[in-house]
N, C-alpha and C positions, 0 to 999 in steps of 0.2 A: 150660396154660402161662400165666405172666403175661408179657404183652407190652406194651412201650412203642413207640409210633410217633411219631417226631419229624417234624412237618410234617403239616398237616391240609388241604392243598390237594388236587388231583386224585388223585394216586397214594396219598398217605397216607390220605386218607379212604376210598378203596376198600379198601385193605389193611386198615385198622382195622376197618371194618364187616364185611368178609368173614370175617376171622379171629374176630371176636367171634361171628359167626353159627354158627361151628362149636364154640363152648363155651369158647374161651379168655377170659381176663380181660384186656381191652385198655384201655389209657389212651393217648389221643391227645394230643399236645402241640402248641401253636401259640403264637406270640409276639404275636398280636393278640387283645386282650380281646373285641372285638366278634364275631370268628369263633368263639372258644371259647363265648361266651354263646349265640350263635345255634345252634351244633351241639348243645349241651347242652339246648336247647329242642326239639330234633328237627328243626330247619330246615336242610336242606342248603344248603351255600354254593356248589354247582355244580349244573349241569343234567346229570343222568346218569340214564337210565331204570332204575327199580328201587332206586336208592340211597336215596331218602327212606324207603321202607318198611322197608328193612333197618336204617336208622339209628334209626327210631323203635322198631322192635321190640327191638333190642339195648340201647338206652338204658333201656327200660322194664323189662327183665329183669335190669338191673344188670351186664351183662357188658361194657358200654362207657361210657367217661367221657372227657371232654375237659378239659384243664387248661392253665394257663400255667406250672405248676410242673414243670419238667423234672427237678428233683432228686427229687421224690416219685415221678414216673413211672419214672425209671431205677432208683432205689434198690430198688424192689420187682420189678424185671423180671428174667426169665431170658433173654429175647431182646429186643434193641432195634433197631428198624428206623429207618434214616435215609432219610427220603422228602421231603427238602427240595428246593426248586427249583434247577435248574442251568441258568440261561438262557444264551443266546449273548452273548458280549462283542462289542464293536464290531468286533474283528478276525476274528470268526468262531470264535474259541476258546470254551471253555466257562467260564463264571463260577463259580468253585469256592468263593467266599467263604462263602456260606451253608452249604454242606456241610461245610467245614472248621471253621467256627465251631461248628456243631452237634456234630461229632465231638469237638472239645475239650470242650464243655460235658458231653457224655455221659461222657467219660473222667474228668472231675473229679467227676461225680456218682455214679459206679458204687461200690457198697458190697460187691460180691461178684463172683466170676467171671461174666462176661457174653459172650454171643454178639451181636456187632454185625453187622447185615445192611444192607448198602448197597443200597437199592432205587432210589435216584436214578439217572438216566442220567449216567455219569461217564466221563471219558477213561481210556484204559489207563494203569495205574500208580496210580490213585487209591487202591486198597486198600493198597498199599504206603505211601502217604502217611498214610492213616488209622492203619495199624499202627504207624507211627512216633510219631504223636500219642499213641497209647495208651501206647506204651513210655515216653514222657516224662511223661505226666500221670496215669496210672492205676497205683495200687499193686496192683491186682488183675489176674489173668490175663484176657485178652480174645481171643477168636477173631474175625477179621474175615472176613465172608463177603460175596461179590458175588452179588447175586440180582436180575438186571435184570428189569424188568417189560416185559410184551408186551401191554399193554392198549390197546384201540381205544376212542376216544371214541364213545359211543353204545352200546357193547356191553361195557363194562369190567367189569360184574358177572359176566356170563357168561364172559368171557375169563379172570377170576380163578378162578371156580369150576369151569371146564372147560377148563384149559389144554392146548394142543398139547404142551407140554413145560414143565418147570420147570428153569432153568439155575441151578446152584449152583457158585460159585467159591470154593474153600477149599483150604488145605494141610493141613486137620485132618480125619481120619477121623471124629472124634467130632462135629464141627460138621456135617459132611455128613449123618451119621445123624440129628442133631437136626432138620435141615432136611427130611429124608425124613419124619420123624414129623410135623412141622408141616403138610406139604403132602399127607399120606396121604389125607385125605378128598377131595381134588380130583383125584387120579390113580387112583382105583380102577378105572377102565375100561382101564388099561393104558398111559396116556400116560407118558413116561419122566421121571424126575428125573435130569438129566444133570449129574454132578460133573466138574469140570475145575479148572484153575488160576484164580486171581482174574483174571489178565490175559486169559486166554482168554474168560472170561465177560464181561468188560468190552468186549472187542472183538466178541463175538457180537452184542450189542445193536445196536451201530452197523452191523455187517455186514448184519444182518436188515433194518433200516430202509432202509439204502442200496440193497439189492437190490430191495426193494419199490418205492422211489422210481424206481429205474432202469427197472423194468417200465412204470411209468406214463409216464415221459418217452419211452421207446422207442415205446409205442403212440401216444402223441401225435404223435411225428414220422411214424409210419406213417399216421396219420390226415391229417396235412397232405399227404403224398404222395398219399393216396387222393383228397383234394379236387382236387389238380392234375391227376389222371389220370381222374377221374370213376369212381373205384372205391368200392364200398361196404365201409367198414372193418369192418362187422358180419361180412361173409362172411370177411374176412381173419382176424378174431379167432377165428372158429369154426374156420377151416382150421388155425390154428397151436395153438389152445388144446386141441384134441383129441389133439395129440401128447402122449403121456404124459411125454415128457421136458420139456415145457414147462408144461402145465396151464393152467387157466383163470383163476387168481386174478390180480387187478391187471392185467388186460389190457383195461380199458375206457377208451377215449379220452375227452377232455373238455377242460376249461379249465385243467388243472393241479391240483397238489396244494397244500395249505396246512396249517394247524394247528400244534400245538406240538411235534411230533415230527420229521417228515421234514425240513422246512427246517433245524431246529436240528442234527439229527444228521448230515445230509449235509454241512453246513458244518463241523461239528466234524471230520469224517474228512478234509476238505480241509486243515484246519489241522493235524492230526496228521501229514499227509503233509509239509506244509511244515516242521514241527519236526523230522521225522526224515530229510528229504531223499528221501522216497519219492514217486514220481510217482503222482498220483491223477487221471489224465486222464478216466477214465470218470466218476468221481464229480463232477468239476468240470463236465463237459458236461451231466450230469443237472441240476444246478442252473441252468445257463444255458438249457437247453431249457425247463425249467419256468417260468422267468422270462419267456421269450418267449411261451410258450403262454398265460399269463394275459392277454395282450393280443389273442389271436386273435379272440375273440368280439366285442370292441369294434371291431376292424378290420373285421369282416364287416358290423357295423351301419353304420360309417362308409362303407364302399363302397356299400352299399345306398342310402344317403341322399346320395351324391356328396360326402361329406366334411363336409357342413354339417348340424348338428342344431338350429340356430336354429329356434325355434318348434315343435320336435318334442318329444313327450313319450314317454319310454321307461320302461316298467315292468320292474323287475328282481325276478324271483321266486327267492328263496333268497339268504341272506346269509352264513350259517354255512358254514365250509369243508367241512362234510359234514352229512348228516342226523343227527338225534338228539343235537345239541349246539348250544349257543349260542356256541361258540368261533369267533371271526373273526380269530384270528392268522394272518397271511399268507394270508388267504382270497382266491380269485380275484375274488370280488365287489367287493373294495376297489379292485382295479385297474380293473375294468370301470366302476364308478361314477365314478371319477376321470377315465377317458377320455371318458365321456358328458358330464360336467359341463364339461370343458375344451372340448368340441366345441359347447357352447352349449345342450345338452338340458336340459329339465325332467325330473328323474328321480324316479319314484315307486318306493319299495322296500317289500318285504314278506317276512316269514319267520315261521314258526310260534313260534319262541322267542327269536330274536336281535335283535329290534328295539330293546331296551334297550341292548344292546352296540353296535348300529349307530349309536345317537346319539353315542357317544363318538368314533366315526370321522368322521361325516358332519355332525353337528350339525343346523342348520336349512337346510343347503344342499340337502336332499332332503325329499320328502314321505313320510310313513309311513303305511302301511295295514295293518290286521291281516288283510285278506282278499285273496287273490290276485286274485279276480275284480273286486273293487273297485278294486284298483290298476291294472287293465287298462282301466278305463272311459276312453274317449277317447284311449287310447295309440296311438302310431303303430307301436310294436313292443313285443313281450314278450321279454325275455332270461331264459331258464331257466338258473340258475347252480348251484343246489343241488337234488339230486334227492329232495326230500321226497316221501313217498308221496301226499299230497293233491294234488300238482301233476301226477301222472302221468295222471289221467283227468279233467281239467276238462270242463265242458260246452263243447265246442269250438264248437257252433252259437251259443250265447249269447255266447261270447267274441268270435266274429267280429263279431257284430252290435254289441257294445259298443265295439269298437275303431275308431279313425279310419282307420288303415291296418292291414290284416290281415297283419302280418309277424311271423313267430315265429323266434327264434334260440335253438336248443336246445343249450345248452352241455354237456349230459350224454348227449345221444342217447337220451332216454327216450320220445320221441314217434315214431310211425310217419310219416316224412316223406312218403311216397307218399300216405297217407290225408289228411294235412293239406293237400297240394297239391291233391288231388282236391276237397276241401272249399272250395277258393278262397283258402287262405292261401298267401302266400310263405313258404316254409320253408327254413331253413338250419341244418344240423347240423355236427358236427365229423368230417369224413370220411365222410359219408353223402350219398346223392343229394339234391340241393337244387334250389331254383328257380334261374333264370338269373342273377339278380344277387346279390351278397353274398359 
């Protein structure tokens, strides 16, 4: 098939490269000349494991091209994906301006019947709005399909190529069959293509992310109770996670969630509730619990040092909101670093890939180190915020010797607290057995 993908940021770039990799002829469109030029040179504009290799391969074999010319891309396409950004507006609603502008441009550029696939995360009713745009601006028939993405940063390529399910919202049997054909290479192991209405597909995306965010916030509340009662949250997690009705996913306590999806999508559901007069008490509480949780690690540090971090040096290991990405949008590290700075600390930060991004948030207010062990030299505490693999098994003996005060604050519960305490550290986790202070 000939495919156009409007938008070459995170979702659009993954969609374009993965579809090209199955033999389709794909043209990606972006409005920024520097992004188009960089992508056509084979240089990925985002950090995502495996993406650069797919990009280079499919550019070299001629199945993938990037352009500023949406007329050219749309005119030749059988299917056009809309994958532009839909960020949060100030009131928590979804800013639809980019998506609706792109839809209008595609409608005017179409030269033949076209299937338009909304890949961006959009509020319920968006497909209806796009359908109206095409009715007003396009002289050719157009089928509007809702096809939400379920990509996790750090594993987006695998998620696209091996999906749990593909959700297709459409009122057209022909469009549904076209989407089944498009996704056939990715669902050969039996994972379903679920056809439903556009509105059902749109709400499915939000419901999925809100439920996962709810599990995280729930476990963080349980971890806080575990701290209060001296309970090991790991035991609780195993005790409930082995219940087949519950399962083990997203039951790890920590310092809260961040990134581009959960905060935005949970906020959007709250706004949809306000618009419709439907109570969203659970979703609203999830947001508040998460905001509070991001402050818990800093509060432990402040208690340990009696509220005064003057002349104290704190090393922060991990800045991205999760491993395998440089994304710091709504990252818990941002809250922690601001807490530490406000209390007078000298803050040293490190992350395998997010240091450049960190500069945009912290500037010269912190010190940057490429090595976790170097960041900890002379530190009074190490705060683990992002569970990157290299941070799981540092040389704790060398770490203890290098630090001025041997205090570890484990915001992801990746270290064995009992062992660290036996080695002479003061250790503090999130709902795990810890030292006396903190």
